[in-house]
N, C-alpha and C positions, 0 to 999 in steps of 0.2 A: 356662498359666504365669501367675503373678501377680507384680506388682511393688509394693513399698511403698518409695517414695523420700522421704527426709526429711533435712534438714541438722541437724547437731548443734551446740550452742552452744559457744563458746570460753570456757574457764574463766578466772577472774580472774588466774591466774598465767601465762596465756599457753600452758599445756599443755593439750592436748585428749585426753581419754580416750574411746575408743569402747567401747560396751558389748560384752560377750561375745556371740558368735554360737554357738549350740549346735545339735546334731542328735543326739538320743538321748544316749548316754553321752559323746560327744565335744563339746568346746566350744573356742573359740579367741578370742583377744583381740589386736588390733593397737593399739598406742598409741605416742605420742610422749612419752617419759618424761624428756626432758631429756638423755639419753645416746644419742639416736638413736631411729629407728623400730624397734620390737621386736614380736615375736610370742610369745605364750604359748599353749600347748595343754594342755588337761586331758582326762583320761579317767576316768570314774567319780569325778569331783570331785577327783582327784589330779593334780598338775602333771606332765606328761610332758615337755614342752619349755618352757623358761623363758627369756625375754629373748633370743630368736633375733633377731640383727640382720638388718634388711631394707634393701634398696636396691641400687643398682648405680652403676657409674661410666660416664658418658657424656661424650664429648668432653673428657676430662680432669677433669670435675667429679664428685666423689663425692656421690651423692644418698642421703639417709637419715641423715646424721650430724647435720645442723643444719637440720631440716625442720619446717615448721609445718603442722599438719593444718587444712585449711580447709573440708573438706566430706566428709560421709559419706552414702552412699545404701545402702539395703537392698532386697533382693528375695528372694522364694522362687522357686527354680527347680524346677518339677515337670515331669517329662518321662518318656519311655519310650525304651529302647533295644531294638533288635532285632538279635540276634546270630545269624549263620548257623553259627558254630562256637565253640569255646572251652570253658571250664569249665562254662558254663550257656547253651546255645543257646536261642533263643526270645525272647519279649518280656518285658521287665522294667521295672517302674516304679521311679522313684527321686525323692527330694526332697533338694535341697541348699539351704542358706541362703548367700546371697552378700552380701557387704558390700564396697563400693568406697570406698576411702579416698583422697582427693585431698590431696596435699601440695604446698607451695610452698617452694622453697629461697630463701635470702636473696637470691640473684641473680635471682629471678623465675621460675626453671624450675619448671614444674608436672609432677608425675608421680603415678602411682597404684599402690597395692597393692590387687589384687583378691583377696579372701579367699573361699574356698568351704569350707563345713563340711558333712560328711555323717556318717552313723551310724558309719562305719568309718575316717574320716580327715579330713584338712585339706589344702587345696592353696592355694598363692598364685602369682600371676603379676604381672608389672609392665607398666605401660602409660605412654605419653606422649601424652595426648589432644590437646594443642595444639602438637605439634612442627611447625615450619615447615621443610619440606625433609627432609633426612636427617641422621642423627647416627650416631656410632660408639660402641657399647657395648663396653667393654674389660674389665669385671670385674663380678662379682656379690658383694654383701656377705652374702648369705644364708649362715648358718653354724649348725651344730648342735653342741652340746656333749654328749658322751657321759660319763655320770658314772663315777667310779671304781667298779670292781667290776662294770661291765656287760660283756656279751659280745656279739661281732658275728660275722656270717658274711658273708664278702666274697670278692671276686676282685680281683687286681691288674689295673688298668685297661689295656685295649688297645681300639682302636676296633672290633674285631670280637668282643670278649667271649668269648674262647676259652681264657683261663687257667683253672686249677683253682680252684674255690671251696673255702674252708677256714674253720674257726672259730678265733677268737682272743679272749682276754680283752683288755679295753681297754689294759691295761698292756703286752700283747704286740704290739699293732698297731704296725707300722713306719710312720714318716712316709712319705707317698707318695700315689699316686693309686689310687683304688678306683672300680670301675664300679658302675652301678646294675643291679638293685636292691640296696641296702645294708640288711641286716637287723641290728638290735641288740635284745638283751634288756636292758631297763633295770632291771627287778627281776624277782622270781619270776613275776609274772603279766603284766607289761606289755612289749609288743614294739613296735618302731618299724621300719617299712620305708620307705626313702627312694627315690624314683624320679621320673620325669617323665611328662607326658602332654600331648597336644594339640600335637605338634610338626609343623611343615611347613617349606617352603623359605624362610620369613621368618627362621628362627632357625638357630643351631648347637646341637648337643647339649651336654650338660654331664656332669660327673662330680664326685666329691668328692676333695679333698686333705686328708689327715690331718696335723695339726700335731704338734709334740712334746708330751708329757704336761705338763699344768699342775701347779702345786705340790700341788694336792689329789688328783692322780692322774687327773683327768678329761682328756679329749682332745677337740679341736675339729675338726670336719669342715667345710670350706669348699667351696661350690659353685664349680666352675671351668669356664670355657667351653672348648670344643674349639678355637675360633678365637681368635687374639690380639685380633681386633676383628670385630664383627658390625655391618654397616650396617643401620640400622633406619629406619622411617618412622613417621608418626603412627599411634597406636593401640597395640595390644599389642606388646610388644617382647621377651617371653620366653615359652617354654612354661610349663605348670603345673609348679611344684615340688611334689611330692606327698609327704605324710607319712601313711602308713597306721598306725593306732594300734589296739592291742587285744591279745587273745589270739591264739595261733597259728591256731585254727579260723576266727576272723573274718578274719584276713589271707589264709588259703588260699582262702576262698570269695569274697573281695571282688571286686566289679566296678567299683570306684571309678575305676581308670585308664581303663576304657572309658567310664564315665559322663561323665568330664571332656572327652573328645574331641568334636570337632564331629560333628553328626548326618550320616548319609549323605545324599547327594543323593536326591531323590524317585525317580529312575529306578533307584536301587540298593536301595531299601527292601525290595523283594520280589525279590531276586536269586536266584531259584530255581535258576539254573544253577550257583551255588556249592554244591558237593557235598562235604561232609566225608567222611572215610573212612580206609581203610587202603590202603597202596601196597606193591607189590613193587618192589624196587630192586636192580639187579644189580651196580652198581659196586663195592660194598664187598667182595663175595665173589669178584668176577671183574673185575679192573680194566679190561680192554679190551673187556668185553662190550657196552658201549654201541655198538660198531661192528658187532655181529653180529646180523642179523635173526633167525636161527634161535634164538639164545639168548633174545632178547626174546620170541619166540613161546612158548618154554617157560615163561618167567616169567608170561606172560599165562595160560597154561593152568592152572598151579598156583594162581595168585592167584584165578582164577575158580572153581576147585574149592573154595577156601577161602571163597568168597563176598565177596572183597575188591572194592574199587571202582576202584583206580588202578594205573597203571604209570608209574614215573619212568625215563626213559632219560637217563642221565648223559652225560658227555663222550664223544665218539666217534661220535654218530649222524650219519647222512648223509642229506641231503634226498631223495636218489633213492628210498629205501625207507621214509621216514617215513609217507607216505600208506598204504603197504601194512600197516604195523604198526597204524596207527590203525584201518584197516578190520578187520583181524583181531581186534583187541581189542574193537572195538565189538560184534562178534557175540556176545561174552560179557558185555556190559555194563561193560567196563573202559574207563576214559578214560586217555589218554596225555598225559604232561607231558614237556617237553624242558628240558634244562639249557642254560644259556648264561652268558656273562660280561657284566657290566654295561657294560664299555667297548665291547662290540659292539652296544649299544643306546643309544649316546650321541650320536646326531645324528638329524635328521629323516629322512634316508635310511635309517639303521639301523633306526629305529622301524618302517619299513614291513615289516620281517621279521615283526613280531608279527601284522600283518594277514594276511600270507602263511601263517604257521603256523596261524592260526585258520581260514583258508579250507580247510586240509587236514582240519580236524576236531580239531586239537590242543586240549586242554582247559586247559592251564596251562603255566607256565614255572617253573623253578627258576633264579633269577638269582644270580650268585655274585661274590664278591671286591670288594664295595663298599668295605669296610674303612676307613670314614671317618665322622666325626661333623660334618664341616664344613657350613656353610650351603650351599655349592655342591653338595655331595653330596645334601643334603636337597632341593634344587631338582630334582636328577635324580630322586630318589624321587617328587616331585610329578608329574613327567612320566610316569613309568612307571605310577604309580597311576592317573592319569587315562586313559591309553591302554588299559591292561588292563581298566579298568572299562568303557570304551566298547566294546571288542571282546568282552567276556565271557570273559576269560582269568583263571583263578585264578593266584595268585602265591605262591611260596615263596622268601623272601629268605635267602640264605646269605652267609657272610662279612659279616654285617650288624650293624646296631644292634639293641638290645633293643626289644621292642614298647613303643609309647607311645600305644596307643589306636586304632590303625588298624583293628582288628577291627570297630569300630563305623562309622568313617567310610568305610572301603573293605572291605566284607565279602568281597571276593575274595582278600584277604590271608589265606591259610590256614596260614602257617607262617613262622617265622624260625628261623635257627640260633642265633647268639649264645650258644653253649654249647660247651664241650669235650665233644664227643660221640664216638660210636663210630668216626668216621673216624680218630681218633688212634691206634687200634689198627693202622691200615694204615700210617700214616706214621712213627709213633714206637712201635715195639714195646716198647721199654724204658720207656715212659711210660704204662703201662696205666692205665685209669680206675679209681680206687679206689671202694670202696663208700661211703666217707665223702663223697667228692665227689658221688656220685649222691644220697645221702640229703639233702643240703643243698638240692638243686634244687627240690623241691616247696614249700619254705618261702621261696624267694628268686626265682630266675629264672622259674619257671613261674607264680608269682603274677601276674605282669604280662602274661602272654599266651602264645600258642602257642610251643612249644619243640621244634624238629625235631632231636632228639638222636639220631635213627636207632637206636632201642633194639633189644634182644633179639639180641645178638651172641653166639650160642652158640659160633661158631667163632673167637672172638678169641684171638690169640696172647697169652700171658702174662696171661691173665685171672685175677684173684683172686676174682671174685665167683662165687657158685654159679649153677647153672642156674635155681633158683627165683628168685634175685635178678634174673637177666636177664629172665625171663618177667614178674616183677613190675613191671619198668619199663614194660611195655606199658600199664599202667593208671596207675602212679604219675606217669608223664610224659604230658603232654597236648599234642597238636598238632592243628590242623584236619585235616590229613592226616598220619597216622603212617606214616613210611617205615621199614619194618623192614629192619635192616641185613643180615641173613644171607641166604644163598642160599635160595630157596624150598624146595629139596630138604632143607635142614637142618631146616626146620619139618615138612615132610611125613614125614620119617624119625623124628620124635618125636611119636607119636600124641597124647599128652596136650597138648603145646604146640600142635599143629595144631588139635586140637579147641577149645582155648580161644581161639586167635587167629581161628578161624572164627566163634565165638560173639561175640567182642569187638565191642561196638557201634561204629558209625561216627561217632556224634555223641552228645554228652552233654547231658542236661537239667539236671543238678545235680551239684555237687562238694562233698564234705564231707571234712574231716580227721577220721578216727576215732581216731587215736592217733599219738604220735610226738613227736620233738624233733630239731632239726637235727643234733645230735651223735650220735644213736643209731639212730633208725629213723623211717620214715614209713609210715603206713597210710592210703591214700587210697581213698575210695569215690566212684564216679561212677555216676549213675543214668541209665538209658535206658529210658523207659517204666516198667514195673512191676518191672524187674530192676535190681539193683545189681551193679556189677563192682568188686571190691576188689583193690588191688595193694599188697603190703607189701614194703618193701626195708629191710634192716638192715645195720649195720656193727658189727664186733666179734665177740665170741665167740658160739658157738652158744647158743641159749637159747629160752625159750618167750615168744611175743608174745601178749598179751591183746588181742583185737579186740572192742570193744563194738558192739552192734547197735542200741542204743536210738534212735539218730538216724536209722535207716534206715526206720522206720515200715513194716515188712513184715508185721506181724501175728504171731500165735502160730505156733510150729512151722514157721518159715521153712525152705525147702530151701537147703542150703549145700553147694556143690561146691567143694572146695579142691584145688589142685594146688600142691605145694611140693617141698622138697628131699627126695630119696630117700636121700641119704647119711646115715650115723649123725650124730647131733648133735655128737659129740665129734671129728669129722674136723678135722684141722689143715691140710688142703689144700682147694682149691676143690671144693665138692660138685658132682658130676656126676650126672645122672639126675633124674627127676621121679617123684613118687608122688601118687596121688589119694586123697581120702576124700570120702564123701558123708554128710551128717548133717543133722539138723534142730536148730534153735536159735532162741531168742527173744531172749535178753539179750546173749550174747557167746559167743565161741569162743576156745580156746587153740590156737595154731599153733606147732609146733616148726620153728625155722629153723636152718640150718647156719651155720657161720662165714661172715660177709659174705653172708648168705643172704636168702631172700625167698619169696614165694608169691603166688598169685592165687586169687580165689574169685568165684563167681557166687552171688548170694543172690536168691531168688525167693519170692514168697508160696506158701504151701501150696496144693496142688490146682491149680497152674499148670504149664505146660511149662517145665522148666528149660533144656532144649536146643532151639534153634529154628533153627540155621543150616542152609543148604542151598546146594549148588553153584549157580552162575549158569547158566541155560540157554544153549544154543547156538542163536542165531537165524539164519535164512537171510539171505544178503547181498542187497541190492537189485540188480536187473538193470540193466546199462548196456552199451550196444554202440554203436560199437566201443570197444575198450580204448584205442586211439590214433586220434584223429580229426584229419584235416587241415583247415585253414582253406581254404575255396574262394575263387573269384574274387569272390564277393559279400561277403567279409570275415567269414563265419560258418562254424562247424563244426557238423555235425549229429550229435546223440546221440539214442538211444532208451532210455527208462527205464521202470520200472513206472509205472502211471498215478497212484499215490498218492505218488510220490517228489517231492522238491524238490531244488534245487541250491544249493550254497554255492560262491560264485565268488571268485576273486582280486579284489583292489581294482581298480576301474576296468573290470571286465568286466561284460557284461550278457547276458541270455538271455531268450527268449520261447518260449512254447509253440508247437509245430507239430503240431496234432492232439492226440489224447488222450495219447500216450506220447512224442511227439517234442519235441525242443528245438533251437532255433537259438542257438548260443553265439557271442557276438562278443567276442574278446579286445580289450584296448586296444592302442594303437600301440606300447607298449614291448615287445611280444612280437616279437622279431626273427626273420628267416628261420633255420630249423633249430632254433629254441628251442621249448620246450614249457611249457605251464602245466597245472596240475592242477585239474580240476573235481570237486568232492565231491558225490556223490549220496546224499541222506539219506532215511531212512524212520523213523517212530517205532519205538523199540526198548524197551530196559529202563529204564523211568522217564524221567529227564531225559537219558539217553544215547541219541542216535539211532544206529541201525545204518547203516553207510555203506559205499559202494564208491567207486571213483575211475576217472576217465578222463583220459587225457592229450590235450591239444589242441596240435597242432603247426602252426607256420607253415612251409610247404614250403621246402626248400633252394632257393636261387637259383643260377644258373649261376656257375661259378668253382670255386676250391679252398677246401676247408673243413678246417682242422686238427681231427682227432678230439677232442683235449682241449678244444676250444672248444664242442663239441656236448654236449647233456645226455644222460645215460644214461637209458634207459627202466627198466633194472633192472641190478643187479650182484650177484655173489657173490664174496667174497674171504676167504681164510683168516685174514688178520690185518689188521684195520682195514679202511678203505674203499679202493677203487681210487683211487690218487693221480693227480693231473694235473700234468704237467711236473715230476715229481720221483719218486724211487724210492718203493717201498712203505714203507720205514722200519719202524716198529713198529705198535702197535695203534691209535694216535690219528690223527685227520685232520691232514694237513699236517706230519707228523713225518719225512718223507723227506729225502733229500739229492739233489743233482744226479744225473740219470740218467747212469750210467757203465757201459759194457760193454767189457771187455778194454782198459781204460785210455782208452777213447774216450768223451768227454762229449757228451751230446745235450741241446739246449735244450727240445725238445718231445716229448711222449709220455705214456704211461700206465705207472704203477708198480703191479704186482700181486703177490699172494702166492698161488700155487696151493694148493688148487684155486680157480680164479677163472673168472668169466664176466663180461663187460661187454657189455651190449646197447645198440645205437644204432638209432634210426629213420631210415632213408634215404628211405622213401616211394616207392621205385621211380624216383627222379630221378637217382641217381648212375650213372656209367659205369665208373669205375676207382677202385680202392682201393689205395694204395701205402703202403709203410712197411718196417720191419725189426723184428726181434725177437731178444732175447738175454737172458742171465742177468746181472743187475746185480752189479757187483763187491762190493756189500755182503753177498753171500751166496755159498754154494757149492752144488754139486749139479747135477742135470739135470732138465729138464722137457719134457714133450710139449706142443706148442702146436698150436692149430688156429684157422682162421677159418671161420665158418659163415655162409652166406647163406640166410635163410629156413629154417633148420634143416638145410641141406645143406652138408656139409663141402667147401670149395673150396681149402683149403690146410692142410697139416700138415708139421711138422718136429720135430726134437728139438734143444733148445738146451742148452748146457753152460757152466758157469762158466769164465771165462778165455778163451773163444773169441769171435771177432768176431760181430757181429750177422748174421742171415740176412735178406737183403732179399727183398721180394716185390712184385709188381704184379698185381692180380687184377681180373678183369672182374666187375662187380656190376650190370650193366645189368638194370633191372627189379626189383632186390632191395629188399624193404621193411624187413627187419630184419637188421642185421649183428651178429654175436657174436664176440668174441675170447675164446678159452678156453685155459687152461693147467692142467696137472696134473703133480705130481711123479711121476717115473718109478718110484721105489721108495720104501719107507718110509725108507731112509737119506737120501733127498733132501728130506725134510721141512725146511721153512725156506728152500727155494730161492725167489728173487724173480725175476720175469720182467718185463722192460721191453719195451713196444711203442713204438718210437721213430719219429719223423718220419711218423706215420700221418696220411694225407691222403685225403679223399674228393673226387673230381673230378666235377663236375656239368657236363654239356655245355649249350650254349645251347638246344638242343632235346632234351628227354628222349626217350630211345629206348624 
């Protein structure tokens, strides 16, 4: 990095003009012209932005209206960024020219405009270098005027960015708030994309407010803060306000937003544990499947057969079986990610969950519903970003802000939602996503970073897009981990789609816009090694799309495999079905697309393998014994593993070797009697994914009475959601039951189940009596057969029926290590019956028998 710092002289009129800073075709000028501090930006020697007002209001004083320029310093910023995912993963060098302008107001307040100019854009941010204490920023003067005749592609602002994007001429834009990124076409060749970068918990986010049209037909956009007031301290007081300038290809390929963000900490520069890729996701196609272990196993199996890398378990997962699915998935090289809500990670105690999940082998989290641009919420983001980086957890933000450069600073951030994606088919069937909404995204939202739109929703209700369009989204939309919306069986049943999604690269080396316009179509090419993957999506009538290949550099007679719409081009309804063609081409190809159609293609050099996908192998699990180990008098539990295995422990636990294959594991004091912790046994597996197994470590039950709902389950099976504690089964989500009620009698304690169900508890041979009662909850009808098993031996059976009182029991369980509560519907007509096990108590004598 090199610096050239110099003061500039004050002119005889008292007005100071700073020379233009240029980078390639883009140049910028900040000056005090007597009407306030202004910014001018040019591209290819033509003015793009002229006389943009700069400054802000702090503690009631408007800075920038009557300011004197007192000092200017210049430097050249040369650096490299290393991206683990995104439109161009890998190392990239860049050069920015930076000019810092220091102004002094009549009242003595000093402030700065920091200007960065790059080959593809300009950015400014404000600073207060000599502020004493704190101040409150309440407004931003930055404003951009759109000329009459320009056209923009926008979305109505909300803090989670999930309204539809649409195109509008300047005269058609309504006054109101619009979110970033905001794209405008200023003339036939010149485009402007407005957004932000380099945000953290010191700032609030911003958006633009559109004013009423001026007399000449132009319209002004003013930067508006999300908070009414933002408390600031000495130094930088705003994020970068970013203006990407150029043609659409330059904007689509730009890394300027990432370049402006702070560099990653040294320990994150080589974060090889960040693994981009493709993910199976069951929530969209089967809402309550997040609670079903067997369904998650099926998604793992199909994902592994397709060669994918990840499994996302959305709402409904239960910690009892998460280690089991992590182990199952690891044997196929699949990593597991868990959904959670931001407010459940909003305290130091809550944050400990992240370390716990990581100790099970969980690879990442999808955290949801932040829905705020406030400074307070960005401070929460700071905490989550720091903690997930420390633990080695990948992060996918949903209900979130748009990307502002975190892909560089925190490479574990592999996705953001901030888009109206496929989930809107689930919640709003009459608000189907339009092809025009989709086509706008590669030119706007996806320019600034990963976009988890959960594409390829073949099974969407009221879909107006063709099958080729849906498949085209898999390339046209980029996310660090692409979570495919549909059921894995929907892909497996479409051989052409399955083959393409198996070939689809997990990470991109380069991204190019081959053809398109935000109003009509987008053809995006993404390179992985020597192959290019092309995704085309279109809106409007059926037609032929010309796809040029000159930018792909694949040599003569390249192999091209195209999968597109099978329906006739004249179809007036959404085209269903896919068709393939294989050809050779050098310069371009023509592709027929249906109405609101699309296509995908793989382009490879001649004489190379076009198809390279293979299923993931099934690896053996590490050995670990016993599956449940008790803590002994010395405070440790003994485990035996493979000689080459290693342990991953909960926070605060320790372990040391005992011989070649033995381990002495010491839990921390927070593990209470009867409770268990999970020890993860790892061995090298598929690349960065270790193959794992788990053991439970239990602190023995102490003498006295122990309510069964207070004890952890070793495992469970339940037909509808998890086994519930102290409430009825409810429906498919955790915690959605009601008070336990059988024959109009309410019970405070117990377990709510949905047959077929099993709930397993570890007693360790220390209990003597197990008491309780069982019946059918009043929320359901039907009959069920129930049983209690002691070490796999049935010790109690009965039939329970809706409307009848509970059946009480008192059972001897002396010496029993594992207790199982089982229920099963009596006949198919009894499907949906719910069984309550109430007042269930384990009695442990003072001296175990």
